[in-house]
C-alpha positions as CSV (number, residue, x, y, z in Angstrom):
1,M,4.9,-8.3,30.6
2,R,3.2,-11.0,29.3
3,M,1.3,-9.9,26.0
4,T,-0.2,-13.2,24.6
5,G,-4.3,-13.6,24.9
6,Q,-4.3,-9.9,25.9
7,K,-6.9,-7.5,24.0
8,F,-6.6,-3.9,23.0
9,I,-8.9,-1.4,21.4
10,T,-6.9,0.7,18.9
11,I,-9.1,4.3,17.5
12,D,-7.4,5.6,14.6
13,V,-8.5,9.3,13.8
14,G,-7.6,10.3,10.9
15,S,-8.5,13.5,8.5
16,T,-11.1,11.6,6.8
17,W,-11.9,8.0,8.8
18,T,-11.6,7.1,12.3
19,K,-11.2,3.5,12.6
20,A,-11.5,1.2,15.6
21,F,-10.5,-2.2,15.8
22,L,-10.4,-4.6,18.4
23,V,-7.2,-6.6,18.4
24,N,-6.4,-9.7,20.0
25,V,-2.4,-10.9,20.4
26,T,-2.5,-14.5,20.3
27,A,-1.0,-17.5,22.1
28,E,0.9,-17.5,19.0
29,T,2.1,-13.8,19.7
30,R,0.5,-13.0,16.4
31,I,-1.6,-9.2,16.2
32,D,-5.1,-10.8,15.1
33,I,-8.1,-8.4,14.3
34,E,-11.3,-9.1,15.6
35,K,-13.7,-6.4,15.2
36,S,-13.8,-3.3,13.1
37,S,-15.9,-0.3,12.8
38,R,-15.2,3.2,11.1
39,L,-17.1,6.6,10.6
40,P,-16.6,9.2,9.0
41,T,-14.1,11.9,11.3
42,S,-16.3,14.5,12.5
43,R,-14.0,17.3,14.0
44,G,-16.9,18.9,16.1
45,E,-18.2,15.8,17.3
46,L,-15.5,13.3,17.9
47,P,-16.1,12.3,21.3
48,Y,-19.9,11.3,20.1
49,A,-18.6,9.3,17.0
50,I,-15.7,7.2,19.0
51,N,-18.1,6.1,21.6
52,I,-20.8,5.3,19.0
53,L,-17.4,3.5,17.8
54,L,-16.4,1.5,20.6
55,S,-20.3,0.4,21.5
56,N,-19.6,-1.2,18.1
57,L,-17.3,-3.2,19.4
58,G,-18.5,-4.2,22.5
59,E,-15.3,-4.5,25.1
60,K,-15.8,-1.6,28.1
61,E,-13.1,-2.6,29.9
62,T,-9.7,-3.4,27.0
63,P,-7.3,-1.2,27.3
64,K,-8.0,2.1,24.6
65,I,-4.7,3.3,22.5
66,F,-5.6,6.7,20.2
67,V,-2.9,7.6,17.1
68,S,-3.7,10.4,15.4
69,R,-2.2,13.8,14.1
70,L,-5.1,15.9,15.2
71,P,-4.0,17.5,18.6
72,E,-7.8,17.2,19.8
73,V,-7.5,13.6,20.1
74,E,-4.8,13.8,22.8
75,K,-7.5,15.0,25.1
76,I,-10.1,12.4,24.3
77,A,-7.7,9.6,24.3
78,E,-7.4,11.5,28.4
79,E,-11.1,11.3,29.0
80,Q,-11.5,7.9,27.8
81,K,-8.5,6.5,29.8
82,G,-6.4,5.6,26.7
83,D,-3.0,6.2,25.7
84,F,-2.4,8.8,22.8
85,V,0.1,8.3,20.0
86,K,1.3,10.9,17.7
87,E,0.7,9.6,14.2
88,E,4.3,10.3,13.1
89,S,5.4,8.2,16.3
90,A,3.4,5.4,14.7
91,K,4.9,5.2,11.0
92,Q,8.5,5.3,12.7
93,A,7.9,2.3,14.8
94,L,6.0,0.7,12.4
95,A,9.5,1.9,9.7
96,N,11.2,-0.3,12.4
97,F,9.3,-3.1,12.6
98,L,9.0,-3.8,9.0
99,K,12.8,-3.0,8.4
100,E,15.2,-5.9,6.9
101,A,18.9,-5.8,6.2
102,S,19.3,-6.0,2.6
103,S,16.2,-3.2,1.5
104,E,14.7,-0.1,2.4
105,T,11.3,0.4,3.9
106,V,8.9,3.2,2.1
107,I,5.3,3.3,3.7
108,L,2.6,4.1,1.0
109,D,-0.7,5.7,2.3
110,G,-3.3,6.2,0.0
111,G,-5.8,7.9,2.7
112,A,-7.2,11.9,2.2
113,A,-4.5,13.6,3.9
114,N,-2.2,12.8,0.2
115,L,-5.2,15.5,-0.8
116,E,-3.2,18.5,0.9
117,Q,-0.9,18.4,-1.4
118,D,-0.7,20.7,-4.6
119,F,-2.2,18.6,-8.0
120,S,-1.6,18.7,-11.1
121,A,-3.6,17.8,-14.0
122,V,-1.0,17.5,-16.9
123,G,0.7,15.1,-14.3
124,S,-1.7,12.8,-12.9
125,G,-3.9,13.1,-16.5
126,K,-1.3,11.3,-18.3
127,F,-1.4,7.9,-16.3
128,L,-5.4,8.0,-17.2
129,S,-7.5,5.3,-20.1
130,F,-10.0,8.1,-21.4
131,P,-10.0,11.7,-22.2
132,F,-10.9,14.8,-20.2
133,S,-9.8,18.3,-20.0
134,E,-7.5,19.7,-17.3
135,I,-10.4,21.8,-15.7
136,Y,-12.1,18.3,-15.2
137,L,-9.7,17.1,-13.4
138,E,-9.0,20.8,-11.1
139,N,-12.4,20.5,-10.6
140,F,-12.9,16.5,-9.7
141,F,-10.0,17.4,-6.9
142,G,-11.2,20.9,-6.1
143,N,-14.5,18.6,-4.8
144,R,-12.6,16.0,-3.3
145,K,-10.5,18.4,-1.1
146,V,-14.0,19.6,0.4
147,R,-15.4,16.0,0.3
148,S,-12.7,13.6,1.2
149,H,-14.5,11.0,2.6
150,I,-16.4,10.4,-0.3
151,L,-15.4,7.3,-2.1
152,P,-14.6,6.7,-6.0
153,K,-18.6,6.1,-7.2
154,D,-17.3,4.1,-10.6
155,T,-14.1,3.3,-12.2
156,K,-13.4,6.3,-13.6
157,E,-13.3,7.9,-10.7
158,L,-10.9,5.1,-8.9
159,E,-8.3,5.8,-12.2
160,I,-8.6,9.6,-11.2
161,E,-7.6,9.1,-7.6
162,E,-4.9,6.3,-8.8
163,A,-3.2,8.3,-11.4
164,F,-2.7,11.3,-8.7
165,L,-1.9,8.7,-5.7
166,R,1.3,8.0,-8.7
167,T,2.0,11.4,-8.6
168,S,2.0,11.5,-4.8
169,F,4.0,8.5,-4.2
170,M,6.9,9.4,-6.9
171,K,8.9,11.1,-4.6
172,A,9.0,8.7,-1.7
173,V,10.6,6.1,-3.9
174,A,13.0,8.4,-5.9
175,G,16.3,7.4,-6.1
176,R,16.8,3.8,-5.0
177,D,18.5,1.8,-7.5
178,K,18.1,-1.4,-4.8
179,K,15.5,-3.6,-3.3
180,I,12.7,-2.1,-1.1
181,L,9.8,-3.1,1.0
182,I,7.1,-1.1,0.6
183,A,3.7,-1.2,2.8
184,A,0.5,-0.2,1.2
185,T,-2.2,0.7,2.9
186,G,-4.9,3.2,3.5
187,G,-7.7,5.3,1.1
188,I,-8.1,3.1,-2.0
189,L,-5.0,1.7,-1.9
190,S,-6.6,-0.9,0.9
191,G,-9.8,-0.7,-0.9
192,T,-8.8,-2.2,-4.3
193,P,-11.1,-3.5,-5.7
194,K,-8.4,-5.6,-7.3
195,L,-4.9,-6.7,-6.3
196,S,-3.6,-6.0,-10.1
197,R,-4.2,-2.4,-10.4
198,L,-2.3,-2.3,-6.7
199,G,0.8,-3.3,-8.6
200,L,0.5,-1.7,-11.4
201,L,-0.1,1.4,-9.6
202,I,3.6,0.5,-7.7
203,L,5.1,-0.6,-10.8
204,D,4.5,2.6,-12.4
205,I,6.1,4.6,-10.6
206,L,9.4,2.4,-10.0
207,E,12.3,3.1,-11.8
208,E,14.8,1.3,-13.6
209,N,16.5,-1.4,-11.7
210,V,14.5,-1.3,-8.3
211,V,12.8,-4.2,-7.2
212,A,9.7,-4.0,-4.6
213,Q,8.5,-6.5,-2.1
214,V,5.3,-5.3,-1.7
215,F,2.7,-5.7,1.4
216,F,-0.8,-4.9,1.4
217,D,-3.0,-3.6,4.7
218,R,-6.6,-5.3,3.9
219,E,-7.6,-3.6,7.1
220,F,-6.7,0.3,6.8
221,F,-5.0,-1.3,10.5
222,L,-0.8,-0.5,9.9
223,P,-1.2,3.2,11.9
224,S,-2.9,1.4,15.0
225,F,-0.7,-1.2,14.9
226,G,2.2,1.8,14.8
227,A,0.3,3.0,18.2
228,L,0.9,-0.9,19.6
229,L,4.4,-1.3,18.5
230,V,4.8,2.3,20.6
231,R,3.4,1.7,23.5
232,H,4.3,-2.3,23.7
233,Q,7.7,-2.4,22.3
234,Q,7.8,-6.4,23.3
235,L,5.6,-6.6,20.3
236,Q,8.9,-6.2,17.6
237,V,9.3,-10.1,18.1
238,A,4.8,-10.2,16.8
239,M,3.5,-11.7,14.1
240,V,1.4,-9.9,11.6
241,G,-2.6,-11.7,10.9
242,D,-4.0,-12.2,7.7
243,W,-5.1,-8.5,7.2
244,F,-1.5,-7.9,6.7
245,E,-1.1,-9.8,3.1
246,S,2.6,-10.4,0.8
247,L,1.3,-9.3,-2.6
248,G,4.5,-10.8,-3.9
249,A,7.9,-8.9,-5.7
250,L,7.8,-6.1,-8.6
251,V,10.9,-6.1,-10.9
252,S,11.9,-3.1,-12.8
253,L,14.1,-4.2,-15.3
254,G,13.9,-0.6,-16.9
255,G,14.0,-2.0,-20.7
256,P,15.1,-5.6,-22.3
257,A,16.3,-7.8,-20.0
258,A,17.3,-11.6,-19.5
259,V,15.9,-12.9,-16.2
260,T,16.8,-16.0,-14.0
261,L,14.8,-17.3,-11.6
262,D,16.1,-20.0,-9.1
263,W,13.2,-21.8,-6.7
264,G,15.6,-24.0,-5.4
265,Y,15.3,-27.0,-7.4
266,S,17.5,-28.3,-9.8
267,Q,17.1,-26.4,-13.1
268,V,16.2,-22.8,-12.8
269,Q,13.7,-20.8,-14.7
270,Q,15.1,-18.8,-17.9
271,V,12.8,-15.5,-19.0
272,E,13.4,-13.1,-22.2
273,L,11.4,-9.8,-21.6
274,E,11.4,-7.6,-24.7
275,S,10.6,-3.9,-24.0
276,D,7.4,-2.5,-22.8
277,E,6.5,-5.7,-21.4
278,V,4.6,-6.8,-17.6
279,S,4.6,-10.0,-17.0
280,L,3.4,-12.1,-14.3
281,I,4.8,-15.1,-12.7
282,P,2.7,-17.3,-9.8
283,A,4.8,-18.0,-6.8
284,P,3.3,-18.0,-3.4
285,A,3.1,-16.6,-0.3
286,G,6.7,-17.3,1.6
287,Q,8.0,-19.0,-1.6
288,K,12.2,-17.8,-1.5
289,I,13.1,-17.4,-5.1
290,D,16.7,-16.1,-6.4
291,L,16.3,-13.5,-9.0
292,T,19.1,-12.3,-11.3
293,F,18.5,-9.8,-14.0
294,T,20.7,-9.1,-17.1
295,K,20.6,-6.2,-19.6
296,E,23.1,-4.7,-21.9
297,P,25.6,-4.0,-21.7
298,K,25.8,-6.8,-20.0
299,E,24.4,-5.1,-16.4
300,K,24.0,-7.9,-14.2
301,K,22.1,-7.6,-10.9
302,G,20.8,-10.5,-8.2
303,F,18.2,-10.5,-5.3
304,T,16.4,-12.7,-3.6
305,I,12.3,-12.5,-3.1
306,T,9.5,-14.0,-1.9
307,G,6.2,-14.7,-3.8
308,G,2.3,-13.7,-3.1
309,S,-1.2,-13.1,-3.6
310,L,0.1,-11.5,-7.1
311,G,3.5,-13.5,-7.4
312,I,6.5,-12.2,-9.0
313,L,5.6,-9.2,-11.4
314,L,8.2,-8.1,-14.2
315,D,8.2,-5.0,-16.2
316,S,10.3,-3.8,-19.1
317,R,8.9,-0.8,-19.8
318,L,11.1,2.0,-20.0
319,K,11.5,4.6,-17.3
320,P,10.2,6.7,-16.6
321,L,7.3,5.7,-18.1
322,S,6.9,8.1,-21.8
323,L,3.4,9.0,-21.4
324,T,2.4,11.9,-22.4
325,F,-0.9,14.0,-21.5
326,G,-4.3,14.3,-24.0
327,Q,-2.2,12.1,-26.2
328,E,-4.5,9.2,-27.5
329,S,-1.7,7.0,-27.8
330,S,-0.7,7.5,-24.0
331,R,-4.1,6.5,-23.3
332,N,-4.3,3.2,-25.4
333,R,-1.0,2.3,-23.7
334,V,-2.0,2.7,-20.3
335,A,-5.7,0.6,-21.3
336,A,-3.4,-2.3,-22.5
337,W,-1.0,-2.7,-19.8
338,R,-3.9,-2.4,-17.3
339,Q,-5.7,-5.3,-19.4
340,E,-2.8,-7.2,-19.5
341,L,-2.0,-8.0,-16.2
342,E,-5.6,-8.1,-15.1
343,K,-5.7,-11.0,-17.6
344,A,-3.1,-12.1,-16.4
345,E,-3.9,-12.0,-12.4
346,L,-7.7,-14.1,-14.0
347,T,-5.7,-16.2,-15.5
348,K,-3.4,-17.6,-12.1
349,E,-6.7,-17.5,-10.1
350,A,-8.0,-19.9,-12.5
351,F,-4.9,-22.0,-12.0
C-alpha cells in the first residue's frame, strides 16, 4: 500500500487527557503533524469529547486510529468506523521502531499513569531544592491523584512532579552499563519549560558508566505514532517530523574522568572533569562524535554519540547521588546543579 501523501487521524485516549492529531505522511515518507487538539478525559462523556476533537481537526473522511488502555475505547472506535490499538501494542511497536543495534531502548512516559505508583515522600523529597514536610508532599500527591489533569501552577509544583518522576523512572534505567536510547514523552516531559530541566532529570537517574542518546516528543504524539506503526507496518522506514527532537547525548561518568571527543577532524577535544561536575558541550543534531572516557584505575570506555538541542552533557557526579531527605546541604546541591545547567543552556543559545 502506498503511504506517501496520505492523511490519518489518531485519537490517543489517556487516563487524564484525550489527544487528537491530523497526521500527514509526506512525499518523503516523513510523519508530520498538521493539527492537534486535546481535552481532559471524561470517562462518562468520551464519545461527546471525541466528537468535539474531531470537529476541531475539520476532517470527516480521514481514516481514524484510536489508541488507549481504556477498554471502552474499542467500542467507540468501532462506532466511529476506526481502528483500535491497545496502548501496550503501540509501545512495543515504538520500541521496535527506535531500536538500534548498539543500544537498548527505554521509553519514559511522564503521563498521569505514574500517579498510580506508590509515592515515597522521602525518596522524592531528596531531589527538591526548597524546604517542605512529608505531610505536605503526601497531601500534594493525594490531591494530584484525584485531579490528575491539573498542571503545575508554579515552579515549586513543577519541581515536586519532576522529583516524583525521578523515583518513578529509576527502575526503567537501572542495571544498564552501556549505551541506551531514551524517548521522553508525555506530561511534564513533553511540556517542559526548559530542555535543561529534562536533561538534568534524566542525568540524575542514570547509573555510572551509562551513555543515553535522548529524544524528546514535543507534542505528546508517541503513543499515536506507535498506533500508526501497528496498523501500517510500512511506516517502520518512515522519518519522524519536527515533533520528535534529538536532545543529544547524556554521559553519566560516575566520578572524575578524562573525556576525549573525536569530531572527525584533524584534532580531538580533551575534557578533564573533576568530581561533582555537570558540563555542557554544544553539538548540533546529526553531528556524530566518537566519545571515550577513562576513569581510575584506567578504566576506558568508548561510544559513538550524536548531538542535539542540548548537545553533550557530561556528568561526573557520584552515582547514586548522595542526597538526603530534609538536609539543607542536599537542597543547596540540587539548586546549584539546576542553576549551573540552565546557565550553560543560556550561554549555548547565545552563540
